[in-house]
C-alpha positions as CSV (number, residue, x, y, z in Angstrom):
1,X,105.5,159.7,103.9
2,X,106.7,159.3,107.8
3,X,104.7,156.8,109.6
4,X,104.5,158.2,113.5
5,X,104.7,154.7,114.7
6,X,105.6,154.2,118.6
7,X,108.3,152.3,119.5
8,X,109.4,150.8,122.8
9,X,110.0,153.5,125.0
10,X,108.5,156.3,122.2
11,X,105.1,157.6,120.9
12,X,103.9,160.7,119.2
13,X,104.0,163.7,121.0
14,X,100.5,165.2,122.2
15,X,99.6,168.5,121.1
16,X,101.2,171.4,123.0
17,X,99.1,172.6,126.1
18,X,97.2,175.6,125.7
19,X,96.8,176.2,122.1
20,X,93.1,176.1,121.0
21,X,91.8,177.2,117.3
22,X,89.6,175.8,115.0
23,X,87.5,172.9,117.0
24,X,88.2,170.2,119.2
25,X,89.0,169.8,122.8
26,X,92.2,171.1,124.5
27,X,93.0,171.2,128.4
28,X,89.5,170.5,128.8
29,X,88.2,173.3,127.0
30,X,86.2,173.7,123.7
31,X,88.0,175.5,121.0
32,X,86.2,178.4,119.3
33,X,85.7,176.9,115.7
34,X,85.3,180.1,113.9
35,X,88.1,182.4,115.0
36,X,87.7,186.1,114.2
37,X,89.8,187.5,111.2
38,X,91.5,190.5,110.4
39,X,94.3,191.5,107.9
40,X,96.3,189.4,105.3
41,X,99.0,187.1,106.4
42,X,101.5,187.2,103.2
43,X,104.2,184.9,102.4
44,X,107.2,186.1,100.3
45,X,107.2,187.1,97.0
46,X,107.9,184.0,94.6
47,X,106.8,181.5,97.1
48,X,106.0,178.0,95.4
49,X,102.8,176.4,96.1
50,X,102.2,172.7,95.6
51,X,100.9,169.3,96.4
52,X,102.6,166.0,96.2
53,X,102.4,162.7,95.6
54,X,104.2,159.4,95.0
55,X,104.3,156.5,92.3
56,X,103.1,153.6,93.3
57,X,100.5,155.2,95.6
58,X,98.7,157.1,92.8
59,X,99.8,155.4,89.1
60,X,98.3,151.9,88.8
61,X,98.7,150.5,85.7
62,X,100.4,147.8,87.3
63,X,102.7,146.2,84.5
64,X,101.2,148.6,81.8
65,X,103.5,150.1,79.4
66,X,106.4,147.5,80.1
67,X,106.8,148.4,83.9
68,X,108.8,146.1,85.9
69,X,107.9,144.9,89.4
70,X,108.7,146.4,92.4
71,X,109.4,145.6,95.9
72,X,105.9,147.4,96.9
73,X,104.4,144.9,94.3
74,X,105.4,141.9,95.9
75,X,104.6,143.4,99.4
76,X,101.3,144.1,99.0
77,X,100.6,140.8,97.2
78,X,101.8,138.9,100.6
79,X,99.4,137.9,102.6
80,X,98.8,139.8,105.8
81,X,101.0,142.6,104.8
82,X,98.8,145.3,103.9
83,X,95.5,146.2,105.3
84,X,92.5,144.4,103.8
85,X,94.7,143.0,101.5
86,X,94.6,146.0,99.3
87,X,97.5,147.0,96.5
88,X,98.7,149.5,94.3
89,X,97.5,147.9,90.7
90,X,95.1,150.3,90.1
91,X,95.5,153.0,93.0
92,X,94.4,156.2,91.4
93,X,94.7,155.0,87.9
94,X,96.8,158.2,87.4
95,X,98.9,156.2,84.8
96,X,95.8,156.7,82.3
97,X,94.3,159.6,83.7
98,X,97.2,161.9,84.0
99,X,95.9,164.3,81.6
100,X,92.4,165.2,83.5
101,X,94.4,165.1,86.9
102,X,96.7,167.8,85.7
103,X,93.9,169.8,84.6
104,X,92.7,169.5,87.7
105,X,95.7,170.7,89.5
106,X,95.6,173.7,87.0
107,X,92.1,174.5,88.1
108,X,93.2,174.4,91.6
109,X,95.9,177.0,90.9
110,X,98.8,174.4,91.9
111,X,102.1,176.1,90.8
112,X,104.3,173.1,91.3
113,X,103.7,169.5,91.4
114,X,105.9,167.1,93.4
115,X,105.7,163.4,92.1
116,X,107.7,160.5,92.2
117,X,109.3,158.2,89.0
118,X,108.9,155.1,89.2
119,X,112.2,153.2,88.7
120,X,111.2,149.9,87.4
121,X,108.9,151.7,84.9
122,X,111.8,153.3,83.3
123,X,114.4,150.5,84.1
124,X,112.4,147.3,84.7
125,X,115.1,145.4,86.0
126,X,116.5,148.6,87.5
127,X,119.5,148.3,85.4
128,X,120.4,147.8,81.7
129,X,117.5,147.8,79.5
130,X,115.4,151.2,79.1
131,X,111.7,150.8,78.4
132,X,111.0,153.9,76.2
133,X,107.4,153.5,77.1
134,X,108.2,154.1,80.6
135,X,110.4,157.1,79.9
136,X,107.7,158.3,77.4
137,X,105.3,158.3,79.9
138,X,106.9,161.1,82.2
139,X,108.0,163.0,79.3
140,X,104.1,163.3,78.3
141,X,103.6,164.3,82.4
142,X,106.1,166.8,82.4
143,X,104.9,168.3,79.1
144,X,101.6,168.4,80.3
145,X,102.4,169.9,83.5
146,X,104.7,172.8,81.8
147,X,101.7,173.4,79.5
148,X,99.3,174.4,82.5
149,X,102.2,176.4,84.0
150,X,102.8,174.2,86.7
151,X,106.5,173.5,87.7
152,X,107.8,169.7,88.0
153,X,109.6,168.7,91.0
154,X,110.5,164.9,90.4
155,X,111.8,162.6,93.1
156,X,114.1,159.6,91.9
157,X,113.2,157.4,95.1
158,X,110.1,157.0,96.9
159,X,110.7,153.1,98.2
160,X,109.5,151.4,95.1
161,X,112.8,149.6,94.5
162,X,112.9,147.6,91.2
163,X,112.2,143.8,92.4
164,X,115.0,142.5,90.3
165,X,117.4,144.8,92.3
166,X,115.8,143.3,95.8
167,X,116.6,139.8,94.5
168,X,120.4,140.8,94.5
169,X,120.2,142.5,97.8
170,X,118.6,145.6,97.2
171,X,120.4,148.7,98.9
172,X,122.1,146.2,101.2
173,X,124.2,145.3,97.8
174,X,126.6,148.3,97.6
175,X,126.3,147.8,93.8
176,X,122.9,149.3,94.0
177,X,124.4,152.5,94.5
178,X,126.3,152.7,91.3
179,X,123.1,151.6,89.6
180,X,121.1,154.5,91.1
181,X,123.5,156.7,89.7
182,X,123.1,155.5,86.3
183,X,119.2,155.6,86.8
184,X,119.7,159.5,87.8
185,X,121.7,160.3,85.1
186,X,119.2,158.8,82.7
187,X,116.7,160.7,83.8
188,X,118.7,163.8,84.1
189,X,119.5,163.4,80.1
190,X,115.8,162.5,79.3
191,X,113.9,165.4,81.2
192,X,116.7,167.8,82.4
193,X,115.9,170.1,79.8
194,X,112.6,170.9,81.2
195,X,112.8,169.8,84.6
196,X,115.3,171.6,86.5
197,X,114.0,170.9,90.2
198,X,114.9,167.6,91.6
199,X,115.0,165.2,94.8
200,X,117.1,162.4,95.1
201,X,115.4,160.4,97.8
202,X,112.4,160.8,99.7
203,X,112.5,160.0,103.3
204,X,115.5,157.3,103.3
205,X,115.1,156.9,107.1
206,X,111.4,155.0,106.5
207,X,112.9,152.7,103.7
208,X,115.6,151.8,106.0
209,X,113.9,151.0,109.2
210,X,110.6,150.7,108.2
211,X,111.5,148.3,105.6
212,X,114.4,146.3,107.1
213,X,114.4,146.9,111.0
214,X,110.4,146.8,111.4
215,X,109.5,144.7,108.6
216,X,106.1,146.7,108.2
217,X,107.2,148.2,104.6
218,X,108.8,146.6,101.6
219,X,110.7,144.5,101.3
220,X,109.5,143.5,104.9
221,X,112.8,142.6,106.6
222,X,113.6,142.6,110.6
223,X,117.2,142.9,110.4
224,X,119.1,145.6,112.3
225,X,122.3,145.3,110.2
226,X,120.3,145.5,106.9
227,X,118.5,148.8,108.1
228,X,121.7,150.7,109.2
229,X,123.5,149.3,105.7
230,X,120.6,150.6,103.9
231,X,120.7,153.7,105.8
232,X,124.3,154.3,104.8
233,X,124.0,153.3,101.1
234,X,120.7,155.4,100.3
235,X,122.7,158.6,101.7
236,X,125.5,157.4,99.3
237,X,123.5,156.7,96.3
238,X,122.3,160.3,97.0
239,X,125.8,161.7,96.9
240,X,126.6,159.8,93.5
241,X,123.5,160.8,92.0
242,X,124.0,164.4,92.9
243,X,127.6,163.7,90.8
244,X,126.2,162.0,87.9
245,X,123.2,164.7,87.4
246,X,125.5,167.8,87.6
247,X,127.9,165.5,84.9
248,X,125.0,165.5,82.5
249,X,123.8,169.1,83.1
250,X,125.0,172.3,85.1
251,X,121.5,173.9,85.5
252,X,119.7,171.5,87.7
253,X,118.7,172.4,91.3
254,X,119.3,169.1,93.1
255,X,117.9,168.1,96.8
256,X,116.9,165.4,99.2
257,X,114.0,165.2,101.2
258,X,114.2,164.3,104.9
259,X,111.6,163.5,107.5
260,X,113.0,165.0,111.0
261,X,111.0,165.3,114.0
262,X,111.3,167.1,117.4
263,X,112.7,164.6,119.8
264,X,110.7,165.5,123.3
265,X,110.7,163.9,126.9
266,X,107.5,162.6,128.2
267,X,106.7,164.7,131.4
268,X,105.0,161.6,133.7
269,X,107.8,159.5,132.6
270,X,110.2,161.4,131.4
271,X,113.5,159.9,129.2
272,X,117.0,160.5,130.2
273,X,119.2,163.1,128.0
274,X,121.3,160.1,126.6
275,X,117.7,158.2,125.4
276,X,116.8,162.0,123.9
277,X,120.0,162.4,122.3
278,X,120.3,158.9,120.6
279,X,117.1,158.6,119.2
280,X,117.5,162.3,117.8
281,X,120.9,161.2,116.0
282,X,119.0,158.3,114.4
283,X,115.6,160.4,113.1
284,X,117.5,163.6,112.5
285,X,121.4,163.7,113.1
286,X,122.5,160.9,111.1
287,X,121.1,162.4,107.7
288,X,121.7,166.2,108.2
289,X,125.3,165.6,110.0
290,X,126.4,163.5,106.9
291,X,125.4,165.8,103.9
292,X,125.9,168.9,105.6
293,X,129.0,168.2,108.0
294,X,130.6,165.1,106.2
295,X,130.3,162.9,109.2
296,X,128.1,160.7,111.0
297,X,127.3,161.7,114.5
298,X,130.1,159.8,117.0
299,X,127.5,158.9,119.6
300,X,125.5,157.2,117.1
301,X,128.3,155.1,115.5
302,X,129.4,153.9,118.8
303,X,125.9,152.5,119.5
304,X,125.9,150.9,116.4
305,X,129.3,149.4,116.5
306,X,129.6,146.6,114.1
307,X,126.0,147.3,112.5
308,X,127.7,150.3,110.8
309,X,130.5,148.2,109.0
310,X,129.4,149.4,105.4
311,X,131.0,153.0,105.7
312,X,134.1,153.1,103.6
313,X,136.9,155.5,103.4
314,X,135.6,158.3,101.2
315,X,131.7,157.7,101.7
316,X,131.1,160.8,103.4
317,X,133.0,162.9,100.9
318,X,130.8,161.8,97.8
319,X,127.6,162.0,100.4
320,X,128.5,165.7,101.4
321,X,128.0,167.2,97.6
322,X,126.6,170.8,98.3
323,X,122.9,170.8,97.5
324,X,120.7,173.5,95.7
325,X,117.9,173.0,98.1
326,X,116.4,170.7,101.1
327,X,113.0,168.9,101.3
328,X,111.7,168.5,105.0
329,X,108.4,166.6,105.4
330,X,106.7,167.3,108.9
331,X,103.8,165.5,110.5
332,X,104.4,165.2,114.1
333,X,107.1,165.7,116.9
334,X,107.9,162.7,119.0
335,X,107.8,161.8,122.6
336,X,109.8,159.6,124.2
337,X,108.6,157.4,127.4
338,X,111.4,157.0,129.9
339,X,112.8,153.5,130.4
340,X,112.3,151.3,133.3
341,X,115.6,149.1,132.6
342,X,118.9,148.9,130.8
343,X,118.8,145.5,129.6
344,X,120.2,144.1,126.2
345,X,116.6,144.4,124.7
346,X,116.6,148.1,125.7
347,X,120.0,148.5,124.2
348,X,118.9,146.9,121.2
349,X,116.2,149.5,120.6
350,X,118.2,152.3,121.2
351,X,120.5,151.1,118.1
352,X,117.7,151.2,115.7
353,X,113.9,152.0,115.9
354,X,112.1,148.7,116.4
355,X,108.5,149.8,115.2
356,X,105.5,147.9,116.8
357,X,102.6,150.0,115.6
358,X,100.6,153.0,115.6
359,X,100.0,154.5,119.0
360,X,96.7,156.6,119.7
361,X,97.1,159.9,120.7
362,X,95.6,160.8,124.3
363,X,91.5,161.4,124.6
364,X,92.5,165.0,125.5
365,X,94.7,165.6,122.5
366,X,93.4,166.8,119.1
367,X,94.6,163.9,116.5
368,X,93.8,162.9,112.7
369,X,92.7,159.7,111.9
370,X,95.8,158.1,112.0
371,X,96.2,159.0,115.9
372,X,98.9,161.7,115.1
373,X,98.8,164.5,117.3
374,X,98.8,168.0,115.8
375,X,101.9,170.1,116.6
376,X,102.4,172.8,114.6
377,X,104.5,174.7,116.9
378,X,107.0,171.8,116.7
379,X,107.3,172.6,113.0
380,X,108.6,176.0,113.9
381,X,110.8,174.9,116.2
382,X,112.3,172.2,113.9
383,X,113.3,174.6,111.3
384,X,114.7,177.2,113.5
385,X,117.0,174.3,115.1
386,X,118.0,173.3,111.7
387,X,119.0,176.5,110.6
388,X,120.7,177.5,113.7
389,X,122.7,173.9,113.8
390,X,123.6,173.7,110.0
391,X,124.8,177.2,108.7
392,X,125.1,176.0,105.2
393,X,121.7,174.8,105.0
394,X,120.6,175.6,101.4
395,X,116.9,177.1,100.8
396,X,114.0,175.0,102.3
397,X,110.8,173.4,100.7
398,X,108.1,172.0,103.0
399,X,107.9,168.8,100.7
400,X,105.0,167.2,102.7
401,X,102.9,168.2,105.4
402,X,99.2,167.1,105.9
403,X,96.7,165.0,107.6
404,X,94.2,162.4,107.3
405,X,90.3,162.6,107.6
406,X,87.8,160.5,106.0
407,X,85.2,163.2,105.1
408,X,82.7,161.7,102.9
409,X,81.2,163.4,99.6
410,X,77.4,164.2,100.5
411,X,75.7,165.8,97.7
412,X,78.4,166.4,95.6
413,X,80.1,168.2,97.9
414,X,83.3,167.2,100.3
415,X,83.2,169.2,103.4
416,X,86.5,169.0,105.7
417,X,86.7,171.7,107.8
418,X,89.3,169.6,110.3
419,X,91.8,169.4,107.2
420,X,91.5,173.1,106.6
421,X,92.4,174.2,110.3
422,X,95.3,171.6,110.1
423,X,97.0,173.1,107.2
424,X,96.2,176.9,108.2
425,X,98.2,176.2,111.6
426,X,100.8,174.6,109.8
427,X,101.1,177.3,107.3
428,X,101.0,180.0,110.1
429,X,103.9,177.8,111.6
430,X,105.9,177.9,108.5
431,X,105.5,181.8,108.5
432,X,106.7,181.8,112.0
433,X,110.0,180.4,111.0
434,X,110.4,182.7,107.8
435,X,110.1,185.6,110.0
436,X,112.5,184.1,112.2
437,X,114.9,184.3,109.6
438,X,114.6,180.3,108.1
439,X,115.0,180.9,104.2
440,X,112.0,178.8,103.1
441,X,110.8,178.8,99.7
442,X,107.8,176.7,99.0
443,X,105.3,174.2,100.5
444,X,103.9,171.0,99.0
445,X,100.8,169.8,100.8
446,X,100.3,165.9,101.3
447,X,98.7,165.0,99.5
448,X,97.1,166.2,96.0
449,X,94.4,163.0,96.3
450,X,93.6,160.2,98.2
451,X,95.8,157.1,97.6
452,X,97.1,153.7,98.1
453,X,98.7,154.6,102.0
454,X,101.2,151.8,102.1
455,X,100.7,149.3,104.7
456,X,97.6,150.9,105.6
457,X,96.0,150.4,102.2
458,X,93.2,152.9,101.1
459,X,91.7,153.2,104.7
460,X,93.6,156.4,105.5
461,X,92.8,159.8,103.2
462,X,95.0,162.5,102.8
463,X,93.8,164.0,99.8
464,X,92.8,167.6,98.9
465,X,90.8,165.6,96.4
466,X,88.6,162.7,97.2
467,X,89.1,159.6,95.2
468,X,86.2,156.9,95.4
469,X,88.0,153.8,94.8
470,X,85.1,151.9,93.2
471,X,84.5,154.4,90.5
472,X,87.9,156.3,90.6
473,X,85.5,160.0,90.6
474,X,87.4,162.6,91.6
475,X,85.7,165.1,94.0
476,X,87.9,168.0,95.5
477,X,87.3,168.7,98.9
478,X,86.4,172.0,100.3
479,X,89.9,172.3,101.4
480,X,90.9,172.1,97.7
481,X,89.0,175.5,97.1
482,X,90.4,176.8,100.6
483,X,94.1,176.1,99.2
484,X,93.4,177.7,95.9
485,X,92.5,180.7,97.7
486,X,95.5,180.6,99.8
487,X,97.9,180.3,96.6
488,X,95.6,182.9,95.1
489,X,96.5,185.3,97.6
490,X,99.7,184.3,98.3
491,X,98.8,183.8,102.3
492,X,96.5,183.6,104.8
493,X,93.7,186.0,106.8
494,X,94.8,186.5,110.2
495,X,93.2,185.1,113.0
496,X,92.5,187.4,115.9
497,X,92.6,185.6,119.3
498,X,89.2,184.9,119.8
499,X,87.1,184.3,122.8
500,X,87.1,180.4,124.1
């Protein structure tokens, strides 16, 4: 998932003025916590409802079953890299408990489940020898999902690169592109007879920039040239994977998951149009232009200069493979503060996102435990913009959307009204986009269960299901049962404008 980190000159956008629902303080007013209701708000027939996870965040099992080491094993065991020294050795122990977890998914009514495959579990060194125990784990996982009527939607890369590949350059090494293509073809052969909906990468921006420019994610580098090289090689690997998987089977539905945001100027210290456009190019246009237009943004290439020297003739032809669907992860809008000066440090900042930490939302804003402001209107705007800017866009699935709130279990129940309100607002924003003509086919809540939240350890809880990390007991929150009702009704109960 995207970390809403502030950059020099940037911070998350605040909740849009004047919107008030489900509790909290907006514009100095207390919001009505129990809005009136009337008729059903229905989603299109066949809309898919699911939840999402990622391998390193939930599987645990450390090196069980022949799994090789990943960059996140090394990073999380390096002192000072993860809050409280936490790591993913056990996480939710999904590796040993997946049967019960899938039964729980079925009880909650999930129609589809988005998970990621640990590359190092099936190829311990990232290439060469196949680990049959690892492949068999995913075979059993898929079979159990299908037995419960749940559509599997695996992601091939959710940031846990095999450490064996990192030691020879990781995605800075162009050879890793071809090894990823081999890995993708292997999974298509092993699971493609039962799994039809695949994504190649999850949020490649995060792995490139948080891992290689900011150093706050694995592998922990602070090298702008490496970050831009990785950003290009990830897209090249995506395109090659689409080719190799289609060569294995012609009945697969292939996509990629991107984490775009609206880029908005701060009103009290406004950014100039050049700032907005360049940051938009880094976060948004780099990925969408390459995939759907076959070229990178010219203004960003001018800014990057020699940082983008990994691009070779013919690469964009490989990257711009036709896709069957597109995954969008959305959490918040980004607001850009105007810069006071235009010195070398500022130009370097604009050339790549140098991330310094989480910025708390304003006290007057509604925000989550991450300090992330809640901007559901921004999701509608973003989806409509993508539809308008990219006429050849394939059908969209919202592959991540959720919030962190630490609501405890009391008397066997976990009440979390803030999460319910958050999800309700964002589902309404998605329905608004559908009504505006955007082709959206499904929604995956992040996350199915509390998990290892990357560099933040186990402090931030996004799950529909509460995890006691001492006992690993699973307790579905009230939001899980609310979401089950949403799925049963294929929609929401409409809200009237209540008294405030």
